[in-house]
LOLUM-230497 format. One record per residue: residue in one letter; x, y, z of N, C-alpha, C in turn. Coordinates in pm, whole numbers, padded with zeros to 5 digits, always signed. Example, Ala and Ser with C-alpha at 12.3 -4.5 7.8 and 13.67 -1.06 7.14 Angstrom:
// LOLUM-230497
a+01319-00569+00780+01230-00450+00780+01320-00330+00780;s+01285-00225+00708+01367-00106+00714+01290+00003+00787;
This chain:
// LOLUM-230497
m+00878+01445+00329+00926+01310+00344+00874+01227+00228;i+00960+01141+00175+00923+01050+00067+00930+00908+00120;t+00820+00837+00113+00826+00695+00147+00847+00620+00017;a+00924+00516+00023+00959+00444-00098+00836+00389-00169;s+00731+00359-00096+00611+00308-00162+00540+00418-00241;r+00552+00543-00200+00489+00654-00271+00579+00713-00377;a+00707+00707-00357+00800+00768-00450+00810+00684-00576;e+00784+00746-00688+00803+00676-00814+00941+00713-00864;v+01036+00626-00837+01175+00653-00874+01212+00565-00992;l+01315+00604-01061+01362+00526-01174+01400+00385-01129;q+01373+00289-01217+01408+00150-01188+01557+00143-01155;g+01590+00073-01051+01729+00053-01015+01784+00153-00916;t+01712+00260-00888+01762+00360-00794+01780+00300-00655;l+01682+00224-00610+01692+00160-00478+01809+00062-00476;d+01828-00011-00585+01940-00104-00594+02073-00030-00576;l+02086+00081-00646+02207+00162-00637+02230+00210-00494;l+02125+00256-00428+02138+00306-00291+02178+00195-00194;i+02121+00077-00212+02158-00036-00127+02303-00074-00150;l+02344-00087-00276+02483-00124-00306+02580-00022-00248;k+02549+00106-00262+02638+00211-00211+02644+00208-00058;t+02531+00183+00005+02529+00175+00151+02617+00061+00201;l+02606-00055+00137+02688-00169+00178+02835-00147+00146;d+02863-00078+00036+03002-00047+00001+03063+00047+00104;t+02985+00141+00151+03034+00241+00246+03050+00184+00387;l+02950+00109+00432+02947+00066+00573+02983-00080+00596;g+02989-00158+00492+03015-00301+00510+02886-00374+00544;p+02898-00498+00591+02779-00581+00617+02680-00516+00714;l+02553-00520+00674+02444-00464+00755+02320-00551+00742;h+02237-00549+00843+02107-00614+00832+02010-00516+00766;g+01894-00565+00724+01799-00483+00651+01760-00356+00724;f+01732-00366+00853+01694-00248+00929+01808-00146+00931;g+01931-00194+00940+02047-00104+00939+02061-00032+00806;i+02033-00103+00696+02038-00041+00563+01933+00069+00554;a+01810+00036+00594+01701+00133+00588+01729+00254+00676;r+01780+00230+00795+01810+00339+00887+01919+00430+00831;r+02022+00371+00770+02130+00452+00712+02078+00540+00599;m+01993+00483+00513+01937+00562+00403+01852+00677+00457;q+01780+00650+00562+01697+00754+00624+01785+00864+00682;q+01895+00825+00747+01986+00923+00806+02052+01009+00699;v+02106+00944+00596+02177+01017+00491+02082+01111+00416;s+01958+01068+00399+01860+01151+00328+01796+01255+00421;e+01843+01262+00544+01788+01353+00644+01637+01334+00658;d+01599+01208+00670+01459+01165+00688+01369+01191+00568;m+01426+01222+00453+01345+01245+00333+01304+01111+00269;l+01382+01007+00290+01353+00876+00233+01335+00776+00346;q+01220+00714+00350+01193+00611+00450+01145+00486+00378;l+01217+00378+00399+01184+00252+00332+01101+00165+00423;n+01000+00102+00365+00925+00004+00442+00974-00136+00405;q+00940-00234+00486+00988-00370+00463+00942-00424+00329;g+00823-00385+00286+00768-00434+00160+00842-00382+00039;t+00922-00279+00057+01004-00225-00051+01147-00275-00040;l+01203-00272+00079+01344-00306+00099+01373-00454+00079;y+01297-00540+00143+01333-00682+00141+01321-00747+00004;p+01220-00714-00077+01221-00769-00214+01344-00723-00294;a+01388-00599-00270+01507-00549-00338+01631-00627-00293;l+01640-00657-00164+01755-00736-00115+01754-00876-00175;v+01638-00937-00185+01627-01070-00246+01671-01063-00392;r+01623-00962-00464+01658-00945-00606+01809-00927-00623;l+01870-00845-00539+02014-00821-00549+02093-00948-00518;e+02044-01025-00423+02112-01150-00389+02098-01251-00504;q+01982-01257-00565+01962-01348-00679+02051-01311-00796;r+02078-01183-00811+02167-01138-00919+02314-01160-00886;g+02344-01195-00762+02482-01217-00722+02556-01091-00684;w+02484-00980-00664+02549-00854-00631+02573-00840-00482;i+02492-00908-00403+02512-00912-00258+02499-01056-00211;r+02548-01082-00091+02529-01214-00027+02477-01188+00113;s+02419-01291+00170+02368-01275+00306+02409-01393+00391;k+02416-01367+00520+02439-01474+00616+02376-01432+00748;w+02339-01532+00824+02276-01505+00952+02379-01464+01055;g+02341-01372+01140+02426-01326+01248+02341-01272+01361;v+02406-01206+01454+02336-01150+01570+02349-00997+01564;s+02237-00929+01576+02235-00783+01570+02284-00723+01701;d+02295-00591+01704+02340-00519+01823+02249-00542+01943;n+02120-00563+01916+02027-00587+02027+02008-00736+02055;n+02107-00815+02011+02116-00959+02042+02003-01041+01979;r+01958-00998+01862+01857-01074+01788+01919-01133+01663;r+01866-01245+01622+01912-01309+01500+01869-01225+01381;a+01961-01197+01290+01930-01113+01174+02013-01158+01055;r+01961-01134+00938+02034-01164+00815+02117-01040+00778;f+02247-01060+00764+02338-00952+00729+02374-00962+00582;y+02372-00849+00515+02398-00843+00371+02533-00776+00348;s+02606-00826+00250+02734-00766+00214+02749-00767+00062;l+02832-00679+00014+02858-00663-00128+02952-00774-00176;t+02922-00833-00291+03013-00931-00351+03111-00858-00443;k+03208-00929-00492+03303-00872-00588+03227-00826-00713;f+03134-00909-00759+03052-00873-00875+02964-00751-00841;g+02916-00743-00718+02835-00630-00675+02914-00500-00676;k+03042-00507-00640+03128-00388-00643+03143-00337-00786;k+03161-00431-00880+03171-00392-01021+03038-00333-01069;q+02928-00393-01027+02797-00345-01067+02769-00207-01008;l+02816-00183-00888+02801-00051-00827+02865+00056-00914;a+02982+00027-00969+03049+00123-01057+02965+00148-01183;v+02909+00042-01239+02825+00055-01359+02699+00135-01326;e+02633+00099-01217+02509+00167-01179+02535+00315-01148;t+02647+00345-01083+02681+00483-01050+02703+00563-01178;r+02779+00506-01271+02805+00575-01398+02674+00599-01473;d+02588+00498-01478+02459+00513-01547+02372+00619-01481;w+02370+00618-01348+02290+00718-01275+02341+00859-01303;e+02473+00877-01301+02529+01010-01325+02496+01058-01465;r+02500+00969-01562+02463+01006-01699+02316+01048-01705;m+02229+00970-01641+02086+01000-01644+02058+01133-01572;a+02123+01155-01458+02103+01280-01384+02148+01399-01469;s+02257+01383-01541+02307+01488-01628+02208+01516-01741;l+02154+01411-01799+02055+01426-01906+01931+01498-01855;i+01881+01459-01740+01762+01522-01684+01789+01669-01654;t+01906+01699-01599+01943+01838-01572+01944+01920-01700;r+02005+01865-01805+02008+01935-01933+01866+01958-01986;m+01782+01857-01974+01644+01868-02023+01568+01975-01945;l+01584+01977-01815+01514+02076-01732+01562+02217-01762;r+01690+02234-01780+01744+02366-01813+01698+02410-01951;g+01695+02313-02043+01649+02342-02178+01501+02378-02181;a+01423+02315-02095+01280+02342-02090+01254+02484-02040;e+01341+02535-01954+01325+02672-01902+01355+02775-02010;e+01440+02740-02107+01481+02835-02208+01380+02846-02321;v+01287+02752-02330+01190+02752-02440+01086+02856-02422;
């Protein structure tokens, strides 16, 4: 299991995962975002509030997501986050950049084995 506080991931990876989660599922509160990431990663990634919420604030400040207050499934007041039009465009950019980086790392690792 990787907790986000222990995992040293490339800058922007969490942003990409949040954007993709909101693109896939639509508006969600923070706990719902974290739970979805945990489910998709088969419990390999677990986000704590100290990691997730600063990322949500940062994404909202950049205009990639917006938030509004609503009521959760358990009838509690919660802030729901959704992707903006600009966020959808940024998701495409971030996805393309991530795929390029993953390809580069794969090439480097394969090349390192051949040396």
